[in-house]
N, C-alpha and C positions, 0 to 999 in steps of 0.2 A: 306167151301172147305173141300176135301176130304182128311182126315188126312195121308191116308196110299200111296197117289200118289207118284210118284217118283220125285223127286225135278231136277233141270236141272243143271247139274254138271260143272265146271270149267268158269263159266261166270266171277268169280272174281279172276280166276286162278287157277293152279292145287290143288284139293283137297277142293273145294269150291262148297257147295251144296244151290241152289237158289231158293227162293217160285216161283210156278206159278202164284198163287192169292197171295192178301194181305189180311187177317183179321183184321178186327179192333182191335187196342192194347189190348184194355181190355180183348177181346175174345181170343187173343193169349196170354194173360196172362192166361187166365183159362185153355186154352188148355196145355199150358208149368208145370202147377201146376198140371196137370195129369200127365203129362210124369215124372217130379218129383217125384213126390209121387211113380209112380211105380218102379224107379231106385233108391229110396232109402231103403236101408236094415232098419229093424227094425221101419218103419214108416207105416200105413194105416189108417189115418186119412180121414174123408169124406170131399172130395175137394168141393162138393156144398154148406158149411158151409161159404165158403169166396166170396164174390161179388166184382168184378171188374169193376172201375169206371173210368172215364177220356174222352181225347178227342180221337177220332177213329184214328187218325193219328200219325204218329213218329213225334217227336219233337225234335229230335238230329241229327245231320248230317251222314249220313252214312248208310250201311246196316245191321251192328249188330243190333242183337234182345237184347241189352242190357237193355232195359228199363221192356218189359213184363217179360224177366228172372228173372229181379231184384224181380217185383213185385210179381211174384211167390216164389219166396223166403221169401219175406216177408210173401206170405200166409203161406208157412210151419210155419213160427216163431210164426204166430197168431194162428195155430191151436196146435202146442205144448204149447202155453200160455194157451190155452183154457183144454187143456188135464192136465196141472200142476194145476189149476184151481178147476178142478175136484178132483186132488189127495189131496188139502188144503181143499175140500168139503166147495169151495166157488162158484161155477159154477152152472150156471141155461143155460144150452145147449139148450133148447126148445126154449127160447125166445132171443137167441142171438144171433146176425150175426156179421160177420167181414167184414167190409169193407176198401177196397184200393184203393186208388185213383192211376191209373197210370201216370197222369200227376205230382201227389205230389213225385211218385217214382222219375219221371224224374229230377225235382229238386234236389232230396235226392241224387243223382248220383253227383251231383255239390255241394254238401255239402262244399268242400273244400273252394269254394269262395261265397257261399251263404249265406250271411251273413249281417248284419247292426251294424254298430256302430255311435251314434249319427246321425240314421236315413240315414248314409252312406254307398252305396254298398263297402264291403269288397274289392272286387276286384280292384275296382276303387281308395281306398287309397291304395293300393299296388302299382299299377303301377303310379300314383300322388307320389309317397314315401313321404306320410303322414302319414303311418301306424306306422311308428315309438314313434310317440309321444301317442300311447294307448296302446303301448305293449312292454314288457320287451325283447333284444335281444338274442335269444336263436339260431339264424342263425349263431351267430358269424361273422358278418359282410360277409357271403358268398352270392354270387347270385347277389353282387352289382355292379361288372364290367362285361360288354358284353361278356368277355372271360370267366369267371366263368360261365354264365347264359348258353352259347352255348357250355359249356364242357357237357352238356346235351344237345345231339341232334343226327338224324340220317344222316349218310354222305356217299357219293358215294365213293367208293374204286377203285384199279385198277382191280377188276374183272368186265366185263362189265354186267349192269343189278343187281350188287348186291350191297346192302347198309349194313351200320354197324352202330349199336346204338354207342355211347360213352354214358356214364354217370359217372357224376362226384361223386355221391353220397354225395352231400353238401360240397365235399372237393376236386374241380376238380384238382388243381394245381400238385397233385403227379401223379394223373393217364394222364393228359397232358405230365407233363416231361418223363414219362413211354413210350412215343410216340414220343420222340423227338420235342415235342412242347412246348415253351418257353410260361409258363402263365402268364407272368408278364404283369399287365396292361401299355400301351401306350396310349398317346393322340391321337394318328392317329386312333387309333381303338376306336372308340366312340359311335358305335350303335350295335344292334346285329347283323345285316346282315352283317356289317365288320369283326366282330369276327368269324361269320359262315364262311366267303369265306377264312378268315385267317386259320381256322382249317382245313378246305377242302382242302387246298393246300397240307396238311401233308397228310390227310388219303388217297388220292389218289396216294400216294407213295406206298401204299402196299394192297395185295389182303385183301379180307373179312377174309381169313382163318389166314393171317398173324397177322391180326389185334386181332383174337379172341386169338392166341397163345400168344402174348404180355400179353393181359389182365388176360388170366389164369395162368401164371406161376407168375406173379406177383401180383395176387390176387385182380384185379380191376373188376369192374363191366363192362358189354358189351355184345352184344349180335350181331351175324348174323342176318339177316332180312330174316327169311325162309319162303318160302311158306308154307300153313297148309299142304300141302300134304309131304313135305320135313322133317318138323317136325314131322309128324307120321309116319315117317321111321324111326326116331332115337330110340335108346335104351331108352333113358330116356322117350322118349313120352309113348313108350311102356309100361314102368314101372307104368305110373302114369295112364294109361288106365285102367290098373287093378283094380286101387282104384275107389270108389264112389264119386262122389262130395262132399257130405257130410259124411265125415271119421272121424266114430267114433269104438273106440273099446274098448274093456273092459280091467282093468287089466290083466297080463299075467296067465297064470292058476296055474305057480308054486308061485304067490305071496300069499301072507297071505290075507286069507279071512275077508271080511269085512261085518258086516250087514248092513240091509238097513237103509239110515238116512231121516226120514220124513222129508217135508219142515216146516220151521219154521212156528210157530203160529202166528207169528206177522203179522199186515198189511193185505191189502186186494187185493195187486197185484199179479202177478204170481210171481215173484222174490222176494217180500218182506223178506227181513232178510237173501237173500244171499249175502254172502261176498266174492267180487272179487277184486284181486290184478292183476295188469296190469304192465307188462313191455315191453313198446315198442315205438317204433316211426312212424312217418309220418301219415299214412291213415288206413292201413288194421288193425292192432292190436287195435290201438285206436278205431276204428268203433267196435269192438267186444265190449269193455267196455262201448260205448256209447248205443250202442241198448240194453245191457243188464240193462243197467242203467234205460233206460226208462221203462224198465219191472218191475221196483223196487228193483233192486239189489244195494248193497251198494259198490261203486266202489272206490277204492283208486289206482292211477296211481302213476308211480315212472318213474322220467324222471333221467338219467345221467347227471349231470351238464356239463363234459367235451364232451359231444356227441351234435353236433348240430341237432337240429330242426328245420321244416317250422314255420317261426313266426307268420302267419297267419292261421295256423291249431287250434293255441290255441283259436280260437275264438267260433268254432263249436264241436271239438272233444272232449273238457272237460266239458260239460255239464253235470250236475249231479254227478260231481265227487269230491272227493279229491284229490288234487295233492301236491305230496313231490319231492325234490330231494334226490338221494341217490349215493353216487359215490360206487360201489362194489368194488373197490380197495383197499378201506379202512376198516379197522377190524369192526369198529363202526357201519360203515353202512351197513355191512355185516348181524352185529347182528341184527341190526333194521328189515331187510329183511326177515331175518328169523323168529323173532317175530311176524311179520304182517302175515307170510305165515303158520304159525301154525293154526291162526284162520281162514284162507280161506277155503273157498268151492269152488273156482275157481283160478285157477294161469294162467294167460296170457302172453305168450312170442312171441315177433317178430323178434327171430334172428336165424340165419342158426343153424341147428343141431349141435349138441355138442359146440356152443359157448358158453354157461353158467356154462357148468360142471366144470370149473376151479373155478367157484363161489359157488360151490355145490349146483347148481340151475339146474343140468340136470334131465333128466328124472327120471331116478330112483331115484335120491335125492325126488325129489317131490311125487312121489307115495310112497316112504317110510313115507314122512310126514303123508299122509292117514292110513298108516298101524300102525305107533306108536300109532296114537292117536284113533284109532278104527273108525275112522269116513273117508270114502272115499272123493277123491277130482277128480275134473275134469281139467285137465291137457291141454292147448292149445298150441300147438307148430305149430304157422303161418309163412310160410317162401315161397319161390319163387317158388321152384322146388319140393316140397314135402319131403319125408324122405328117399327114397330110390331112388337107379339110380346111375350114374356116376356123375349129376350135384347136386345132395342133399346137398353137402357140400359148393356149390357155393354161393356169396352174388348175391342178385337180388333186384329188385325193380320192381314195377308197369310197368314201360317203357322196363324193361327187357323181362318181360312176356308178352308184345305186341308184340315185335319183334320176340321172339322167338318162338311162337305160331302160329304166321303168322296173327295176327290181326291186324298188320301196315301193312303187304303187301296189306291184303283186302281192307284197307282204301284207302291206294294208287290207287289200280286199280280203285275202285268207283270212285274216284274224276279225273280219267283220266290220271294221271300224266305219262311223260315221262320216258323211262328208267329204268323201274323197282322202281321208287322211292318210298318210304315208308311213312306212315304219321301215326303217334299216336291217335286212337280213343279220339275222341274231348272231353270226359270228363274222368277222373281217373276209370272208368270201373272196371278195374281187382282188383285195390285195394278195390273199394267199396265192391263189391262182394266177395270178399275174407272174407272181416270182416263178412257180413251178414252170408257168408257160416259157419264162425268159431263161430258165434252166436246161429245159428242154433242147430250146434252141441254140444254147452253147454247144450242149454236146453234138448236135448236129453239126455246127460249125466248126467244132475240132476234128469230128469225123472227117468231112469234107477236106478240111486243110491237110489231113494227113494223107489223102486219098487223091486228090486233084490240085492242091497247093491254093494259094490265093489267101485272102481276107476276107472275113464276114461281118454282116450287120444284123443284129437279132432287134425286132421291134416289137415286144410285148405290150399290150397296151389295156389297162385296167377297165375300160367300155367294152371291149372287144371280148374278153371273157363273158362278160355278164350277157352279152349278146348271143353269145351261143349258147348260155346255159337258158335263156328265154326262147330259143329257136324251137321251130316245129321238132326237127329231126330230134331233139333232147327232150322235148314234152316238160309236164310239170306234174307233180302228184295230186291227185284228187282231192276235193273237201272232206271225203270220208278219211283217206289217210292221214291228211293233216289233224285232223280231230281224233284218230286211234291216238297219235303222236302226242299230241297236248292230254288227253288221258293218261298217258302212259307216265308223263314225267311230271305233270301238274306245275307247267311255268308259270310266272307272274306275268301279269299284263304286261305286253310290250306296247310301249306309244311312240309317237314321231318327237318326243320330245326326249327322248335317252339317247346317252351320248354311247358311242361303240363301247365302253368301261361296263356302262350300266348293262348292258346287253349281253356283257360275257358273264356278268356275274349272276345275271338271272340263268343262264343257261346252267352254269356251273352247280347252281343250287338244285336245280331239277336233276341233273345228274346223280348229285351228293344223296338225291332221296331215292334213288332206283336203284334196285340190287343189282342188276346187270352191270350197270355202269359203274358202280361203286366199288367193282372189283378191280375195273381198269383204273380208277383214279387212285389205287392204293399205291403210295408212295414205294413199297418191296415187291411189287409186281414189275420181276425182273423181263418179262417180255416187254413191259410198255415203257420203263422209266431207263435211264442212266442214271446213275449216283456217282457223284464226287464226294467224300468225306469233308474235303477241304476245297475251298474256293478262293477266288481273290474279292469276294463279297462280303461286307460286313467285318472289314479288316483282314483281311486272309484268313478267317476262321468259318465262314460258313458254309454249311452242307448244303450242297446243291443237286439236285434233279430236275432232269430236263426229258422230255419225250423222245424216244428212241426212233431214228429214222423208220418211216413208212414202209420201206422195199427192204425185203428179205430173199438172199440167194441162198439157195438149199441145195444140197446134194445126200440123197438117200435120206429124206426127211429131217437132216440136221443142217443147223446153220453154219454156211461155208466163211468159216473164219478167213480174214485177211482179204477177202473179197467184197463181202459184203457192206453195204453203207455203214459209217458207223464216224462218231466225233471223236479225235484221238486227245484232243486236250477240251477242257470246260470252257465255258463263257467267262470272258473279262469285260470289265466296265470299259466303255468307250474312251477311245484317249487314252488308253492304259500304258502301253509300252512306249519306249524313248524313241523319238522320231529320228533322232541323230544316228542310231545304231540300227534301227530295224532295215532289212533288205531282204531280197528273196534267196531262199538257198540256193547253191551251185549244185547242179548235175553231178553226181559221182563220175569219177573216171576223167576228170578235167578237159584234156583237148577232145574237139569234138570235129572231125572232116565234114561229117554234114553241116555243124555250125559256122565252119570256115566256107564253106563252100555256099551257102545261103548269105553270109556277109558279103562275098564276092559279089554273086549275083544281083543283090539289091544294088551295092555300090555301081557295078557295070551299068544297069539300067536307068538310076539316076542320073549318073555320068550322061546317058545317050539321050533321056528326057532333056537334059539342059543344053546339050550342044547338038 
């Protein structure tokens, strides 16, 4: 296919660009890898080192090229890992190949539901209401009744053809009351469909703009469902457009200079010995930690015991991590957080800009940690809308990003739904992609810290990933390709009312009925699944199966053990470990001349700045 050919405009509505021909998915991933390398500052690795394999046709509903784009980003992470291995003097680039399966990447996008407990699919356990016997309840009993579940959904408004996303943020009642909707559970509203009809009776009283205003002034989540063109014309979209997808910046020019910090000498993996402190919920921020853990980093995840999180996400998104609970409103817990932070190479936070400043964990606070100790830190600020512009401080989640950017509008047009109805992408693509972008940014920051010194800021944004996916350079699959995919998998109807969990179940059901994908879903497929015969779920007895990492390092066609990404420990529940005893492991070898020099350097420059 001629990559320079013009794409067909407006097939899926204003501001959309559709391919005239369809490349096989692995070939499209290779094309997008070259595109991303060209668009990413300070990155020029050879894309020919990466080999893409997999089924030639798309495996998920709709026209979005989320799978080849995600596979390309995994390719960048692997190329960075290879660079880092060279810095650690452990690389053999001449006979190493990087292999990425686009089919495994497809499953990776469904990580939220793709796991097994006692050989039972996680998504089935959730909908059968039997997941509770395996997991502690961190959802605080939310999303149980139908009104709560449909507190997040895409609704019609009084504006013809205009739809609006309500988002309950794991606590729908306050948001619903703000719109004049009584959230009290009642016996007659006993199905999600009845709950949706009940809520839509209220949303249709308001225009999309009125619903937006009500949520904005009260601090609740939500979004007008824009077309891609409408969104691209906003000042917020223009602010995001000025930033690269992989957005990594060095510490400010006025900051205290910090010497290079070599990678630790311990371990054989790219990130062995790197210490990561993670503070985030749901998918995007925890996915950053997951990927870093698979590359060898030591990751301590912190959950706030008073903030709800999705129960089922404990199963996959804690692989390779230590987990503790800290309430930053309490002085002793803040002290513990600061203690961990002093030893961290990377700090990940998934809250909107400025939210953590009240706890002494703002951007300047984190960078100051690196300055004082004379050893740089990589600070990750993951959020919905980015760090600049009028929406920067607005709360948002994956669904908000999908509706704001126009992705939900495109899905609705691809399904041929009437009256402008919008539908979420069938998998939590923007969440997973944002996590992957964040992990890539961390690896770039660590690489540059080792070579140039200093601290680095990484700013992955949910909406930005969707904007790239909808861009003219990436393009969309044609209606013919979308139709062929639907005929192949026979997915049930997807509508605006459906929650992410509903869509995950629909997609999994289509895969189970397909002979090719059925093989990938088999728990005994050792190429796809990592199995622990016992885990800390189900009272310490449950067999656990999670997806293996996407990236494979190979030599002479065989997996390069000790270097390829893998998780060395099974997932554990949120807040599982004792916060009093958890700390980062010390690098073997004890006394470090480099560490002593870095501490002296930092103390000297802090003294100079203060005097």
